[in-house]
C-alpha positions as CSV (number, residue, x, y, z in Angstrom):
1,M,53.8,12.0,-40.2
2,E,55.1,15.5,-40.6
3,V,54.4,18.1,-37.9
4,E,54.9,21.8,-38.5
5,V,56.0,23.8,-35.5
6,S,56.3,27.5,-36.0
7,G,55.6,30.7,-34.0
8,N,54.4,32.7,-37.0
9,G,52.9,30.1,-39.4
10,R,56.3,29.6,-41.1
11,R,57.7,26.1,-41.7
12,E,60.7,26.6,-39.5
13,Q,60.9,23.0,-38.3
14,T,59.8,19.7,-39.7
15,V,59.7,16.7,-37.4
16,E,59.3,13.2,-39.0
17,V,58.0,10.6,-36.6
18,R,58.1,6.9,-37.6
19,I,56.3,4.6,-35.1
20,K,57.2,1.0,-35.0
21,K,56.8,-1.8,-32.6
22,K,58.6,-0.8,-29.4
23,T,61.4,-2.9,-27.9
24,N,63.3,-2.3,-24.7
25,L,66.8,-1.0,-25.3
26,T,69.5,-1.1,-22.8
27,N,71.5,2.0,-21.8
28,N,74.4,0.7,-24.0
29,D,72.1,0.9,-27.0
30,N,71.6,4.6,-26.3
31,K,75.3,5.3,-26.3
32,G,76.4,8.2,-28.5
33,I,72.8,9.4,-29.2
34,N,71.5,12.6,-27.8
35,T,68.0,11.9,-26.5
36,R,67.6,14.8,-24.1
37,N,64.8,16.5,-26.0
38,Y,64.1,14.2,-28.9
39,P,64.8,10.8,-27.6
40,F,63.0,8.9,-30.3
41,Y,65.4,7.2,-32.7
42,E,65.7,4.0,-34.7
43,K,68.8,1.9,-34.3
44,E,69.7,-0.4,-37.1
45,G,68.4,-3.9,-36.5
46,T,65.9,-2.9,-33.9
47,D,62.3,-1.7,-33.9
48,D,61.8,1.5,-32.1
49,F,61.0,5.2,-32.6
50,K,62.9,7.7,-34.6
51,I,62.7,11.5,-34.8
52,V,64.6,13.4,-37.4
53,S,64.5,17.1,-36.3
54,N,65.7,20.2,-38.1
55,N,65.2,22.3,-35.0
56,G,66.6,25.7,-33.9
57,G,69.5,24.0,-32.0
58,K,70.8,24.0,-28.5
59,I,71.5,27.1,-26.4
60,P,74.8,27.0,-24.5
61,N,74.4,26.1,-20.8
62,F,70.7,25.3,-21.3
63,K,69.3,21.8,-20.9
64,Y,66.4,22.3,-23.3
65,D,66.7,23.3,-27.0
66,I,65.0,26.3,-28.7
67,T,62.1,24.3,-30.1
68,Y,61.2,22.9,-26.6
69,I,61.3,26.4,-25.1
70,R,59.2,27.8,-28.0
71,I,56.5,25.2,-27.5
72,S,56.4,25.9,-23.8
73,M,56.2,29.7,-24.4
74,R,53.4,29.3,-27.0
75,M,51.5,27.2,-24.5
76,K,51.7,30.1,-22.0
77,I,51.4,33.1,-24.3
78,E,49.0,31.8,-26.9
79,G,47.3,28.9,-25.1
80,S,47.1,30.6,-21.6
81,I,48.0,27.3,-20.0
82,S,49.2,27.6,-16.4
83,F,52.9,27.1,-15.6
84,R,52.3,23.9,-13.8
85,G,50.0,22.8,-16.6
86,I,52.8,23.3,-19.1
87,A,55.1,21.1,-17.2
88,M,52.4,18.4,-16.8
89,T,51.5,18.7,-20.5
90,H,55.1,17.9,-21.4
91,H,55.2,15.0,-19.0
92,I,51.9,13.5,-20.3
93,F,52.9,14.0,-23.9
94,E,56.4,12.5,-23.4
95,S,55.0,9.6,-21.4
96,A,52.3,8.8,-23.9
97,L,54.8,8.6,-26.7
98,R,57.2,6.6,-24.6
99,M,59.7,9.4,-24.7
100,E,62.3,10.0,-22.0
101,V,60.5,12.2,-19.6
102,S,62.2,15.6,-19.4
103,S,61.2,16.3,-15.8
104,L,60.5,20.0,-16.7
105,H,59.6,22.0,-13.6
106,H,57.1,24.8,-13.7
107,S,59.6,27.2,-12.1
108,T,61.8,26.8,-15.2
109,V,59.0,27.9,-17.5
110,I,58.4,30.9,-15.2
111,Q,62.1,31.8,-15.6
112,W,61.9,31.5,-19.4
113,V,58.9,33.9,-19.5
114,K,60.7,36.4,-17.3
115,R,63.8,36.2,-19.4
116,I,61.9,36.9,-22.6
117,G,60.0,39.8,-20.9
118,Y,63.3,41.3,-19.6
119,Y,64.8,41.0,-23.1
120,E,61.9,42.7,-24.7
121,L,62.2,45.6,-22.3
122,Q,66.0,46.0,-22.5
123,K,66.8,45.2,-26.2
124,P,67.8,48.3,-28.2
125,K,64.9,50.1,-30.0
126,E,65.1,51.9,-33.3
127,R,65.2,55.7,-32.9
128,G,62.5,57.6,-34.8
129,N,58.9,58.9,-34.4
130,W,57.1,56.7,-31.8
131,L,53.6,56.5,-30.5
132,I,53.0,55.1,-27.1
133,V,50.0,53.4,-25.6
134,I,50.0,53.9,-21.8
135,D,47.7,52.6,-19.0
136,E,47.8,51.5,-15.4
137,S,46.0,48.7,-13.6
138,V,45.1,48.1,-10.0
139,M,44.9,44.9,-8.0
140,V,44.5,43.8,-4.4
141,G,46.4,45.9,-1.9
142,Q,48.2,49.0,-3.1
143,S,49.8,47.6,-6.1
144,R,49.5,49.7,-9.2
145,L,51.1,48.6,-12.4
146,L,52.1,51.0,-15.2
147,N,52.6,49.5,-18.7
148,I,53.7,51.3,-21.8
149,Y,53.7,49.8,-25.3
150,G,55.1,51.6,-28.3
151,L,55.2,51.5,-32.1
152,L,56.9,53.5,-34.8
153,V,54.3,55.8,-36.4
154,E,55.0,54.5,-39.9
155,D,54.5,50.9,-38.7
156,I,50.8,51.2,-37.9
157,P,49.2,48.3,-39.9
158,V,46.8,49.1,-42.8
159,D,43.3,47.6,-42.8
160,R,43.6,45.6,-39.6
161,A,43.6,46.1,-35.8
162,L,46.8,45.9,-33.8
163,I,48.1,42.6,-32.3
164,L,50.5,42.4,-29.4
165,Q,53.3,41.2,-31.6
166,D,53.1,44.6,-33.5
167,M,54.1,46.4,-30.3
168,E,57.4,47.0,-28.5
169,S,57.3,46.8,-24.8
170,L,58.9,50.0,-23.4
171,Y,58.2,50.1,-19.7
172,V,56.6,47.9,-17.0
173,S,56.8,48.7,-13.3
174,S,54.6,48.6,-10.2
175,R,54.3,51.0,-7.3
176,T,51.9,51.9,-4.6
177,S,50.8,55.0,-6.6
178,W,51.6,56.6,-10.0
179,T,51.2,60.4,-10.0
180,G,51.3,62.5,-13.2
181,D,54.8,63.7,-12.3
182,D,56.0,60.1,-11.8
183,I,54.7,59.1,-15.2
184,G,56.1,62.2,-16.7
185,V,59.6,61.2,-15.6
186,V,59.2,57.9,-17.4
187,I,58.0,59.5,-20.6
188,K,60.9,62.0,-20.6
189,K,63.3,59.1,-20.3
190,L,61.6,57.3,-23.2
191,Q,61.9,60.5,-25.3
192,V,65.7,60.4,-24.8
193,D,66.0,56.7,-25.6
194,L,63.6,56.6,-28.6
195,G,64.3,60.0,-30.3
196,N,60.8,61.4,-30.4
197,I,57.4,60.5,-29.0
198,A,54.9,61.8,-31.6
199,Y,51.8,61.2,-29.4
200,S,50.3,59.0,-26.7
201,V,47.1,57.1,-26.6
202,S,45.3,56.4,-23.3
203,D,41.9,56.2,-21.6
204,G,42.2,59.8,-20.3
205,G,43.0,59.1,-16.7
206,N,43.9,62.3,-14.8
207,N,47.4,61.3,-14.0
208,L,48.0,60.2,-17.6
209,I,46.7,63.5,-19.0
210,K,48.9,65.4,-16.5
211,A,52.0,63.4,-17.6
212,C,51.3,64.4,-21.2
213,V,50.9,68.0,-20.3
214,T,54.1,68.2,-18.3
215,T,56.1,66.5,-21.1
216,Q,54.3,68.4,-23.9
217,T,53.2,65.1,-25.5
218,T,50.2,65.1,-27.8
219,H,47.4,63.0,-26.4
220,I,44.9,61.0,-28.4
221,Y,41.8,59.9,-26.4
222,D,41.0,56.2,-26.7
223,I,37.8,55.9,-28.8
224,T,36.5,53.0,-26.6
225,H,36.5,55.0,-23.4
226,Y,35.3,58.1,-25.3
227,I,32.2,56.3,-26.5
228,A,31.6,54.9,-22.9
229,L,31.7,58.5,-21.6
230,Q,29.2,59.5,-24.3
231,Y,26.9,56.7,-23.2
232,Q,27.1,57.9,-19.6
233,Y,26.3,61.5,-20.7
234,I,23.3,60.3,-22.7
235,L,21.9,57.8,-20.2
236,K,22.8,59.0,-16.7
237,D,19.6,61.1,-16.4
238,I,17.3,58.7,-18.1
239,G,15.0,57.3,-15.4
240,D,14.0,54.2,-17.3
241,F,17.7,53.1,-17.8
242,Q,18.4,53.6,-14.1
243,T,15.3,51.6,-13.2
244,L,16.1,48.8,-15.7
245,S,19.6,48.4,-14.2
246,S,18.2,48.4,-10.7
247,M,15.6,45.8,-11.6
248,M,18.3,43.5,-13.1
249,G,20.3,43.9,-9.9
250,K,17.3,42.9,-7.8
251,M,16.5,39.9,-9.9
252,R,20.1,38.7,-9.5
253,R,20.0,39.1,-5.8
254,K,16.6,37.5,-5.4
255,G,17.1,34.6,-7.8
256,I,20.7,33.6,-7.3
257,L,19.7,30.6,-5.2
258,S,16.3,30.0,-6.6
259,K,14.7,27.9,-9.4
260,I,15.1,30.8,-11.9
261,A,18.9,31.0,-11.4
262,H,19.4,30.1,-15.1
263,L,17.3,33.2,-16.1
264,L,19.4,35.8,-14.3
265,P,20.6,38.8,-16.2
266,P,24.4,39.5,-16.5
267,N,26.3,41.0,-13.7
268,Q,26.8,44.7,-14.2
269,R,30.1,46.1,-13.0
270,V,29.7,49.8,-12.0
271,K,33.0,50.7,-13.5
272,S,32.3,49.2,-16.9
273,R,28.5,49.4,-17.0
274,F,28.5,51.7,-20.0
275,L,31.2,49.7,-21.8
276,N,29.1,46.5,-21.7
277,I,25.6,47.6,-22.5
278,N,25.6,45.0,-25.2
279,L,25.3,42.3,-22.5
280,L,22.2,44.1,-21.1
281,I,20.7,44.4,-24.6
282,T,21.3,40.7,-25.5
283,W,19.7,39.4,-22.3
284,S,16.7,41.8,-22.6
285,L,16.1,40.7,-26.2
286,K,16.1,37.1,-25.2
287,A,13.6,37.8,-22.4
288,L,11.4,39.7,-24.8
289,W,11.5,36.8,-27.4
290,H,10.3,34.3,-24.8
291,I,7.5,36.7,-23.7
292,D,6.4,37.3,-27.3
293,N,6.7,33.6,-28.4
294,Q,5.3,31.7,-25.5
295,T,4.0,28.9,-27.7
296,K,7.5,28.4,-29.2
297,S,9.4,28.9,-26.0
298,E,10.7,26.0,-23.9
299,L,10.3,28.0,-20.7
300,S,7.5,27.2,-18.3
301,E,4.7,29.7,-17.6
302,L,6.3,30.4,-14.2
303,E,9.6,31.2,-15.7
304,I,8.1,33.5,-18.3
305,N,6.2,35.3,-15.6
306,E,9.5,36.1,-13.9
307,L,10.6,37.9,-17.1
308,K,7.5,39.9,-17.9
309,W,8.7,43.0,-16.0
310,V,11.2,43.5,-18.9
311,E,8.3,44.2,-21.3
312,Q,7.7,47.8,-20.0
313,Y,11.3,48.7,-21.1
314,R,10.8,47.7,-24.7
315,N,11.1,51.2,-26.1
316,L,14.3,51.9,-24.1
317,I,15.8,48.6,-25.4
318,T,15.1,49.7,-29.0
319,E,16.9,53.0,-28.3
320,L,19.9,51.2,-26.8
321,I,20.1,48.9,-29.9
322,E,20.4,52.1,-32.0
323,L,23.3,53.3,-29.8
324,E,25.0,49.9,-30.1
325,Q,24.7,49.9,-33.9
326,I,26.3,53.4,-34.1
327,K,29.1,52.2,-31.7
328,S,29.6,49.1,-33.7
329,I,30.1,50.9,-37.0
330,T,32.4,53.5,-35.4
331,F,34.6,50.8,-33.8
332,S,34.7,48.7,-37.0
333,I,36.1,51.6,-39.0
334,L,38.4,53.4,-36.5
335,K,39.8,50.2,-34.9
336,N,40.6,48.5,-38.3
337,E,41.2,51.5,-40.6
338,H,42.6,53.7,-37.8
339,F,42.2,57.5,-37.8
340,S,42.8,58.8,-41.3
341,E,41.1,60.9,-44.0
342,K,39.9,57.7,-45.7
343,S,38.4,56.2,-42.5
344,L,36.8,59.6,-41.5
345,L,35.1,59.8,-44.9
346,Q,33.7,56.2,-44.5
347,L,32.6,57.1,-40.9
348,S,31.0,60.3,-42.0
349,L,29.0,58.7,-44.7
350,A,27.9,55.8,-42.4
351,L,26.8,58.1,-39.6
352,G,25.0,60.4,-42.1
353,S,22.9,57.6,-43.4
354,M,21.9,56.5,-39.9
355,E,21.2,60.0,-38.5
356,Q,17.8,60.2,-40.3
357,T,16.5,56.9,-38.8
358,V,17.6,56.9,-35.2
359,G,16.0,58.7,-32.2
360,T,17.3,61.6,-30.1
361,K,19.7,59.4,-28.1
362,G,21.3,58.0,-31.3
363,Q,21.6,61.5,-32.8
364,S,23.3,62.7,-29.6
365,L,25.9,59.9,-29.9
366,I,26.5,60.8,-33.5
367,H,27.1,64.4,-32.6
368,G,29.6,63.3,-29.9
369,I,31.5,61.1,-32.4
370,R,31.7,64.0,-34.9
371,T,33.1,66.2,-32.1
372,Y,35.8,63.6,-31.5
373,Y,37.1,63.4,-35.0
374,K,36.9,67.2,-35.4
375,N,39.1,67.6,-32.3
376,H,41.7,65.2,-33.6
377,R,41.6,65.9,-37.3
378,D,44.4,68.6,-37.2
379,Y,46.9,65.9,-36.2
380,L,46.6,64.3,-39.6
381,D,48.6,67.2,-41.0
382,K,51.7,65.6,-39.4
383,Y,50.8,62.0,-39.7
384,P,48.6,60.4,-42.4
385,R,47.3,57.7,-40.0
386,L,46.8,57.9,-36.2
387,L,46.2,55.2,-33.7
388,C,43.1,56.1,-31.7
389,C,42.4,53.0,-29.7
390,S,44.2,51.5,-26.6
391,D,42.5,48.1,-26.8
392,I,45.9,46.5,-27.3
393,I,47.1,47.4,-23.8
394,E,43.8,46.4,-22.3
395,S,44.3,43.0,-24.1
396,G,47.8,42.7,-22.5
397,F,46.4,43.4,-19.0
398,G,43.6,40.9,-19.6
399,K,46.1,38.2,-20.5
400,L,48.2,39.1,-17.5
401,K,45.3,38.8,-15.1
402,Q,44.4,35.5,-16.6
403,V,48.0,34.3,-15.9
404,I,47.7,35.3,-12.2
405,S,44.0,34.6,-11.8
406,A,44.7,31.6,-9.6
407,N,46.8,33.7,-7.2
408,K,45.0,37.0,-7.2
409,M,46.3,37.8,-3.7
410,C,49.8,38.0,-5.1
411,G,49.2,41.4,-6.6
412,F,51.5,42.6,-9.4
413,T,54.8,41.0,-8.9
414,D,57.7,40.3,-11.4
415,I,55.4,37.9,-13.2
416,A,54.1,41.2,-14.9
417,L,57.1,40.7,-17.2
418,C,54.6,38.6,-19.1
419,L,53.3,42.0,-20.5
420,A,56.6,42.4,-22.3
421,A,56.9,38.7,-23.2
422,F,53.5,38.9,-25.0
423,C,55.1,41.2,-27.6
424,N,57.7,38.7,-28.6
425,D,57.2,36.7,-31.8
426,L,58.9,33.6,-30.4
427,S,61.1,33.0,-33.4
428,D,64.3,31.0,-33.1
429,N,66.5,34.0,-33.1
430,E,64.4,35.9,-30.5
431,I,64.4,33.0,-28.1
432,R,68.1,32.4,-28.5
433,N,68.8,36.1,-27.9
434,A,66.5,36.3,-25.0
435,M,68.0,33.2,-23.2
436,R,71.6,34.4,-23.8
437,F,70.8,38.1,-23.1
438,C,71.5,38.0,-19.4
439,T,71.7,35.7,-16.4
440,F,68.7,35.2,-14.3
441,N,70.4,37.1,-11.4
442,K,70.1,40.2,-13.7
443,V,66.4,39.6,-14.1
444,R,66.0,39.2,-10.3
445,E,67.8,42.5,-9.7
446,F,65.6,44.2,-12.2
447,S,62.5,42.8,-10.6
448,K,63.6,44.0,-7.1
449,E,64.0,47.5,-8.5
450,H,60.8,47.7,-10.5
451,F,58.2,45.5,-8.8
452,L,56.6,45.3,-5.3
453,Q,56.7,42.3,-3.0
454,S,53.8,39.9,-3.4
455,M,51.1,39.8,-0.8
456,F,52.2,36.2,0.0
457,V,55.7,37.4,1.0
458,K,54.2,40.2,3.2
459,R,51.9,37.7,4.9
460,K,54.7,35.3,5.4
461,E,56.7,38.1,7.1
462,F,53.7,38.7,9.3
463,S,53.3,35.1,10.2
464,H,56.9,34.6,11.1
465,T,57.0,37.5,13.5
466,K,59.0,36.7,16.7
467,F,56.9,37.3,19.8
468,D,58.4,38.8,22.9
469,E,58.0,36.9,26.2
470,K,54.8,38.6,27.3
471,S,53.0,38.1,23.9
472,S,54.0,34.4,23.9
473,E,52.4,34.0,27.4
474,I,49.1,35.5,26.1
475,I,49.2,33.2,23.0
476,N,49.8,30.2,25.2
477,L,46.6,30.8,27.0
478,Y,44.8,29.1,24.1
479,H,45.1,25.4,23.6
480,A,43.4,22.9,21.3
481,K,41.6,20.1,23.1
482,N,39.3,17.5,21.4
483,G,39.2,19.7,18.3
484,A,37.9,22.8,20.2
485,N,39.6,25.9,21.4
486,F,39.2,26.7,25.1
487,Y,40.6,29.1,27.6
488,D,43.2,27.6,30.0
489,A,42.1,28.9,33.5
490,N,45.3,27.6,35.2
491,A,47.5,29.6,32.7
492,A,45.4,32.7,33.5
């Protein structure tokens, strides 16, 4: 059996596994054979396992070889497996194949991810014309994480959207707040290091706009957030839309613990309500289908009656579908073809053909999209193709929050170095360079400088507070007796 193991679809390693009847070998039989990572072998005259591996080789002072590290990193970065899950997966795999169990600890995998992230941030970058994608994210407490990805202008891919491996990680850091001046200082330093920042792409946050103004950096508005603002402008004063959203909220609150819990509409986050209207439309269309096709529907009469209130919003839902069709065409062109004369011609023709068939709301959205590309068209004089979407950085934040989803109370700690590690292609050379780039003490020093303490550490400091004598007397007033807390009158 041949197994291809590669980070980029290339045949970088071939592992040949021959499975025969297993016999117990003594330690003397293993003498002179390295079985640390690939302990299968076949000794002449015995029946056992053998692995012949053309792997990336060992890294000095590391127990595990490059292939082992790469597999672990792919589990984390591509498979989104938890750190403990990676260690357990190796243990199960090795045990099932009767391999020598490596006793990999999850903290080792965490160190590997941080090393790769640190390497991505610190490795030398080519000087030239760069574009940056910048955003910040907020979690529990006062932790705000600033992330900046970059890409050489001439390296924008043709005919496809960006992936994280296209990007270079330029900056990751957390603070209690990020003002426009703070971000401006970071951008100025990047300008010195990279040569020139041609333009930045962001969601248009006030502090991000101010940073671009203070550093005289051209700003391209993210098309996704721009369309969401157009939705808000079109729908905010529409009474039917507000009522529909309100009715969905009431149905969720009323039915969450009832017999109709399986019929509940999707939860609408206030912050992203206009970004996720497609969820509202999809649920409404399903409800209308069951109302219109009661003989074909598998729902009971009682369940259909709970959905009949949706029928009065049929016209509004039709108009929302038109908006979504316009948005879908716009995203398909500008996120894959990017912002260029070719893509603008395609978009203009597509919107022109739709303009005659849609209602007033659809026409208003088309007008807003035309305003967008008129405002940015002059930039094409300098660069033939512009990036106009910051989805790539949102994708990075989404993957990071999935990494820390089990420990949301941590906030943004140095595990945010995952944002940089996501950009690594996990080739043999990159892993070798990352592991040998620095000691883990260097990574720890960098983390102390750029990331806040976790909520767990702060709570631990609170819990380990040393009480003075008077405070201790008050605490000692309460004792546990028979499983219940009671007040000790004698101590009082």
